[in-house]
VONU-992335 format. One record per residue (C-alpha): x, y, z. Coordinates in steps of 0.05 Angstrom, whole numbers, padded with zeros to 5 digits, always signed. Example, Ala and Ser with C-alpha at 12.3 -4.5 7.8 and 13.67 -1.06 7.14 Angstrom:
<pazas>
+00246-00090+00156
+00273-00021+00143
</pazas>
This chain:
<pazas>
+03004+00551+02660
+02971+00619+02661
+02989+00691+02680
+02937+00689+02735
+02970+00627+02763
+03039+00659+02764
+03009+00722+02796
+02982+00679+02853
+03051+00648+02863
+03086+00716+02861
+03035+00747+02909
+03047+00690+02958
+03123+00699+02956
+03117+00775+02964
+03072+00769+03026
+03118+00717+03059
+03179+00761+03049
+03142+00823+03074
+03122+00788+03139
+03191+00760+03152
+03223+00822+03182
+03168+00845+03230
+03157+00774+03256
+03232+00764+03263
+03236+00829+03304
+03180+00806+03349
+03208+00736+03361
+03277+00763+03375
+03248+00805+03431
+03208+00746+03458
+03268+00699+03462
+03312+00754+03488
+03265+00764+03547
+03249+00835+03525
+03182+00870+03535
+03130+00863+03480
+03059+00892+03472
+03032+00827+03501
+03075+00829+03564
+03024+00865+03609
+02976+00807+03598
+03022+00747+03590
+03080+00763+03636
+03042+00745+03700
+03020+00679+03668
+03092+00665+03647
+03121+00677+03717
+03065+00636+03747
+03083+00577+03703
+03156+00582+03725
+03135+00584+03798
+03089+00524+03793
+03139+00483+03754
+03200+00503+03795
+03238+00533+03736
+03290+00586+03750
+03280+00635+03693
+03350+00664+03694
+03387+00598+03701
+03412+00575+03634
+03432+00505+03613
+03492+00470+03581
+03476+00442+03512
+03473+00371+03540
+03425+00391+03596
+03383+00430+03546
+03378+00368+03502
+03362+00320+03558
+03307+00367+03582
+03278+00366+03512
+03280+00289+03509
+03247+00281+03577
+03194+00331+03556
+03177+00287+03497
+03171+00225+03540
+03115+00259+03577
+03081+00278+03511
+03085+00207+03486
+03053+00179+03549
+02995+00229+03545
+02978+00214+03473
+02986+00139+03480
+02945+00138+03544
+02886+00178+03519
+02882+00137+03455
+02883+00071+03492
+02831+00096+03543
+02789+00132+03492
+02727+00088+03502
+02719+00107+03575
+02738+00181+03569
+02688+00238+03558
+02676+00280+03495
+02666+00219+03451
+02600+00232+03416
+02612+00179+03362
+02628+00126+03414
+02697+00111+03387
+02730+00051+03419
+02801+00043+03444
+02854+00052+03390
+02898-00009+03376
+02966-00013+03411
+03009-00008+03348
+02968+00049+03319
+02969+00086+03385
+03045+00077+03388
+03054+00102+03317
+03009+00162+03328
+03042+00182+03393
+03111+00180+03362
+03084+00217+03302
+03056+00276+03341
+03114+00285+03390
+03162+00288+03330
+03121+00341+03294
+03109+00291+03238
+03034+00279+03246
+03034+00219+03200
+02964+00189+03207
+02949+00116+03193
+02876+00129+03210
+02817+00174+03191
+02808+00225+03246
+02732+00230+03243
+02723+00154+03245
+02777+00135+03295
+02789+00186+03351
+02744+00226+03398
+02741+00300+03410
+02782+00292+03474
+02838+00256+03437
+02837+00309+03383
+02843+00364+03435
+02883+00336+03494
+02926+00289+03455
+02937+00317+03385
+02924+00393+03388
+02962+00396+03453
+03023+00365+03421
+03016+00407+03359
+03032+00467+03403
+03088+00434+03443
+03124+00399+03386
+03123+00464+03346
+03148+00504+03406
+03204+00453+03415
+03228+00460+03343
+03230+00536+03349
+03266+00533+03416
+03319+00487+03388
+03330+00534+03329
+03339+00592+03376
+03388+00552+03418
+03430+00537+03356
+03428+00611+03338
+03454+00628+03407
+03512+00581+03392
+03531+00625+03333
+03517+00691+03368
+03551+00679+03435
+03625+00676+03452
+03663+00639+03506
+03599+00614+03540
+03580+00545+03564
+03504+00555+03561
+03454+00561+03503
+03392+00582+03541
+03339+00547+03583
+03294+00497+03547
+03235+00506+03594
+03237+00581+03588
+03244+00579+03512
+03185+00531+03504
+03141+00571+03551
+03156+00638+03517
+03146+00608+03448
+03078+00579+03466
+03053+00639+03505
+03078+00697+03463
+03082+00668+03392
+03038+00607+03380
+02977+00620+03424
+02963+00693+03405
+02968+00680+03331
+02925+00617+03336
+02870+00653+03374
+02862+00703+03318
+02873+00650+03265
+02820+00604+03295
+02768+00660+03293
+02785+00674+03220
+02776+00600+03203
+02708+00598+03238
+02688+00660+03198
+02707+00623+03135
+02659+00566+03152
+02701+00517+03193
+02666+00480+03250
+02685+00492+03322
+02638+00454+03367
+02634+00399+03420
+02565+00379+03396
+02546+00311+03367
+02557+00291+03295
+02501+00318+03250
+02449+00272+03218
+02426+00295+03149
+02378+00268+03097
+02405+00260+03027
+02366+00275+02963
+02354+00200+02957
+02322+00198+03026
+02380+00162+03059
+02412+00185+03124
+02482+00212+03125
+02525+00226+03187
+02566+00289+03180
+02626+00293+03225
+02639+00359+03260
+02679+00378+03323
+02731+00427+03349
+02762+00433+03280
+02785+00505+03274
+02827+00504+03337
+02865+00444+03313
+02874+00469+03241
+02902+00536+03264
+02962+00505+03301
+02966+00448+03251
+02985+00498+03197
+03022+00551+03238
+03064+00498+03273
+03076+00459+03208
+03046+00398+03241
+02998+00377+03185
+02956+00325+03220
+02884+00333+03196
+02821+00331+03237
+02789+00294+03178
+02818+00239+03136
+02818+00282+03073
+02859+00335+03110
+02860+00404+03078
+02821+00378+03018
+02760+00370+03063
+02711+00428+03058
+02705+00432+03134
+02781+00437+03141
+02793+00484+03083
+02727+00516+03062
+02747+00572+03014
+02801+00597+02967
+02817+00651+03019
+02825+00600+03075
+02870+00560+03029
+02915+00620+03015
+02920+00640+03088
+02936+00568+03107
+02993+00567+03057
+03019+00633+03086
+03016+00607+03157
+03057+00546+03139
+03117+00589+03119
+03105+00646+03168
+03148+00626+03228
+03201+00588+03189
+03215+00649+03146
+03213+00695+03206
+03266+00653+03241
+03317+00670+03187
+03310+00743+03207
+03317+00723+03280
+03383+00691+03261
+03407+00755+03227
+03387+00799+03286
+03418+00754+03339
+03485+00748+03303
+03485+00823+03292
+03476+00825+03217
+03407+00819+03186
+03438+00807+03117
+03462+00739+03142
+03389+00720+03154
+03367+00745+03086
+03422+00705+03052
+03395+00642+03084
+03325+00661+03063
+03351+00672+02992
+03379+00601+02990
+03312+00575+03012
+03276+00619+02961
+03317+00595+02902
+03302+00522+02917
+03229+00537+02930
+03216+00576+02866
+03249+00522+02823
+03206+00469+02857
+03142+00508+02847
+03158+00521+02774
+03171+00448+02759
+03109+00423+02796
+03063+00475+02765
+03090+00461+02695
+03082+00385+02704
+03011+00390+02730
+02989+00443+02681
+03014+00404+02621
+02992+00334+02642
+03020+00276+02602
+03018+00253+02530
+02974+00195+02552
+02922+00244+02579
+02926+00285+02515
+02914+00222+02473
+02850+00210+02513
+02827+00281+02499
+02840+00305+02570
+02866+00375+02558
+02876+00431+02609
+02925+00396+02655
+02920+00342+02708
+02860+00353+02753
+02858+00282+02781
+02858+00283+02857
+02849+00359+02861
+02793+00401+02887
+02758+00443+02834
+02753+00501+02882
+02829+00505+02885
+02850+00483+02816
+02919+00465+02790
+02960+00525+02812
+02936+00527+02885
+02943+00451+02890
+03013+00452+02861
+03035+00510+02905
+03006+00478+02967
+03042+00412+02952
+03109+00446+02946
+03098+00489+03008
+03075+00432+03052
+03134+00388+03034
+03185+00445+03036
+03161+00462+03106
+03152+00393+03136
+03078+00409+03146
+03048+00348+03111
+02978+00377+03105
+02950+00367+03035
+02894+00399+02994
+02903+00350+02937
+02924+00277+02933
+02999+00273+02916
+02988+00202+02893
+02949+00230+02834
+03001+00281+02813
+03041+00269+02749
+03106+00233+02759
+03149+00296+02756
+03098+00336+02796
+03102+00284+02851
+03178+00282+02848
+03187+00353+02874
+03153+00339+02941
+03200+00279+02947
+03260+00322+02932
+03238+00374+02984
+03233+00321+03038
+03296+00284+03019
+03337+00348+03023
+03317+00348+03097
+03260+00398+03089
+03306+00458+03095
+03268+00501+03044
+03237+00544+03100
+03225+00477+03134
+03186+00460+03196
+03182+00513+03249
+03254+00515+03276
+03273+00449+03245
+03281+00481+03176
+03329+00533+03202
+03374+00487+03242
+03373+00438+03183
+03394+00493+03136
+03449+00516+03184
+03478+00446+03181
+03486+00453+03106
+03515+00523+03116
+03568+00493+03161
+03587+00444+03106
+03586+00498+03053
+03633+00542+03095
+03678+00482+03105
+03681+00471+03030
+03697+00545+03019
+03753+00541+03070
+03783+00482+03034
+03783+00521+02969
+03820+00581+02996
+03865+00543+03044
+03840+00576+03108
+03803+00553+03170
+03730+00562+03153
+03694+00619+03189
+03621+00637+03195
+03592+00697+03231
+03656+00703+03272
+03662+00629+03291
+03714+00580+03265
+03683+00518+03235
+03727+00460+03255
+03727+00384+03252
+03677+00374+03309
+03623+00418+03276
+03633+00386+03207
+03628+00315+03236
+03565+00331+03274
+03533+00364+03213
+03549+00304+03169
+03523+00256+03222
+03456+00293+03226
+03449+00296+03150
+03469+00225+03134
+03423+00192+03184
+03363+00213+03142
+03379+00172+03078
+03401+00114+03122
+03330+00110+03150
+03286+00121+03089
+03329+00083+03039
+03340+00026+03088
+03267+00018+03106
+03246+00025+03033
+03292-00032+03015
+03257-00075+03067
+03188-00050+03049
+03192-00070+02976
+03211-00142+02992
+03177-00158+03058
+03112-00196+03042
+03069-00158+03093
+03094-00092+03066
+03085-00111+02993
+03013-00130+03008
+02999-00058+03028
+03019-00030+02960
+02959-00012+02917
+03002-00005+02854
+03057-00046+02823
+03117-00022+02785
+03152+00046+02793
+03090+00079+02823
+03084+00027+02878
+03158+00035+02893
+03148+00110+02898
+03091+00101+02947
+03136+00062+02994
+03195+00109+02985
+03150+00169+02996
+03122+00140+03060
+03190+00128+03093
+03217+00194+03066
+03158+00231+03095
+03165+00196+03162
+03240+00207+03167
+03234+00279+03146
+03178+00289+03197
+03131+00312+03143
+03070+00267+03148
+03042+00273+03078
+03032+00209+03038
+03021+00177+02971
+02951+00154+02988
+02956+00088+02952
+02995+00055+03008
+02957+00021+03065
+02996+00043+03126
+02954+00017+03184
+02990-00050+03191
+03036-00075+03245
+03096-00070+03198
+03084+00002+03177
+03062+00026+03245
+03127+00002+03276
+03176+00018+03220
+03147+00087+03206
+03149+00103+03280
+03223+00084+03282
+03237+00128+03221
+03200+00187+03252
+03238+00180+03318
+03307+00175+03286
+03292+00230+03235
+03274+00279+03291
+03320+00264+03349
+03382+00237+03314
+03385+00304+03278
+03370+00347+03339
+03425+00318+03384
+03483+00333+03335
+03454+00402+03321
+03453+00418+03396
+03525+00392+03402
+03544+00442+03348
+03508+00497+03387
+03547+00481+03450
+03613+00477+03414
+03603+00544+03378
+03579+00580+03440
+03643+00561+03476
+03687+00589+03420
+03715+00659+03418
+03687+00707+03367
+03739+00728+03315
+03734+00791+03273
+03731+00784+03197
+03796+00790+03159
+03818+00797+03086
+03813+00722+03078
+03744+00714+03108
+03693+00687+03058
+03635+00737+03052
+03570+00703+03072
+03517+00754+03053
+03523+00757+02977
+03504+00719+02915
+03567+00677+02915
+03551+00649+02984
+03479+00636+02964
+03502+00598+02902
+03553+00558+02942
+03502+00535+02994
+03452+00517+02940
+03506+00478+02904
+03528+00441+02966
+03456+00422+02982
+03444+00395+02912
+03511+00359+02909
+03501+00324+02975
+03430+00309+02953
+03455+00281+02888
+03505+00235+02922
+03459+00209+02977
+03387+00220+02959
+03372+00228+02886
+03390+00160+02856
+03335+00123+02894
+03290+00184+02891
+03292+00188+02816
+03284+00114+02801
+03209+00111+02814
+03184+00179+02788
+03229+00184+02727
+03215+00113+02703
+03141+00125+02715
+03144+00191+02676
+03175+00157+02616
+03126+00100+02619
+03065+00146+02625
+03087+00186+02565
+03097+00122+02527
+03024+00104+02539
+03033+00056+02597
+02992+00065+02660
+03015+00039+02728
</pazas>
């Protein structure tokens, strides 16, 4: 651990916090239907989309209608991805002549991208064509991200409105998010990535001669346009198999830093949107503070573990920390920071192989995902996931003082608490249940590259990542099998939609309630006590439901590695 390393981490945190307020102001205006500096250009396009699709802009929806619209929208996305993958061999923009993708892999990939997970049981450059990358995957990167943001805004409306039956219009929210937020940023972002050396072409793969005289095929393609929304939308699916560790997907230290910033950008900004829409920006900053505490602790532990290595490494004369699986151009600090960011934000992109991290260094990404990826989280998903924990924390506070729990002027009653618990508990049900099957089912065990605690962690990490809609992996597990394609798809589907539906039910319930003014008995929710309470509730619930299975693999592995055993 070095001073320069800590300065990089501090600089990153300062920039994220500095961008939170201006971006929150802009997004609040966008979702409020107010004029922005882009309105003269984009407003005619927006109204044209409504006219073509038959959407009444001013007609809002009940929470159930809003949710059904979202589900039907994803059915269309699934069919597009599955269709183009199965028909890939006869479709254009296929310079490498890729054949049709297998049924189970197409199914897994389609579920993966509509759920914003982007788990990939394939290597992009060796499996899918340019058309699939653009029409199937990049297209859904925009729409799944826009969906998450729209759902978060709908839940915020539940807290900010009073005595209303509607929470917005799904079609309007997704359109505005895509047009005014995601597309403008990605255009500029894509140009920056091209400037940094990232390919953006529809030309054929490049043939090169090696120093030994052999021929090597170098994969290229429309990379920058996919990477921009992959990071900004916390999607994480790489154009190349090596993801952000590939020099064409992350060429420089500057591109690496900007990619890390873009992962947190919208998620952090949405906390300010929450504060503005409920009429008190301090409420948003309190939520950001909860996220910040958990994030900084995670970064510190991971950086310490990777910078110090293990006693086994020291005995072999390998000083200077654990560089296995890391790019030299990034080093330990940027790799550790990236790993915590990508798992805190449900992005799943990686610039180092998590499978090669130390046991404790690899445990923090697991913790981030098993907490529901609420530490900034995926775009939108992180905020509505955090608000579920806030509901539970307020309920606990109400029990302690003997009053009906209140939050930003709304009473938190049995319905909201039940829905919050349902959304939270469905996550460990999926990844613990499928992990139990995965470590005993013969076909699943055959996919494990390692035995012992590390092999167990590979399986647990896979189902945790899928259920949390993250998409990163411990690379030692072979996932492209019928068992994993089907079970991971089911985990991704449940992890996304079985959390969304209860969250939308809470939004509808809160929007219908009257707003009540604060009283002498109202628990203050903008100070340090509230931040500490929410952090405590998150960790307690995590300790009761997630951590026992989580810790079994990494902690046993850590003890074994320091005792000189290698798994």
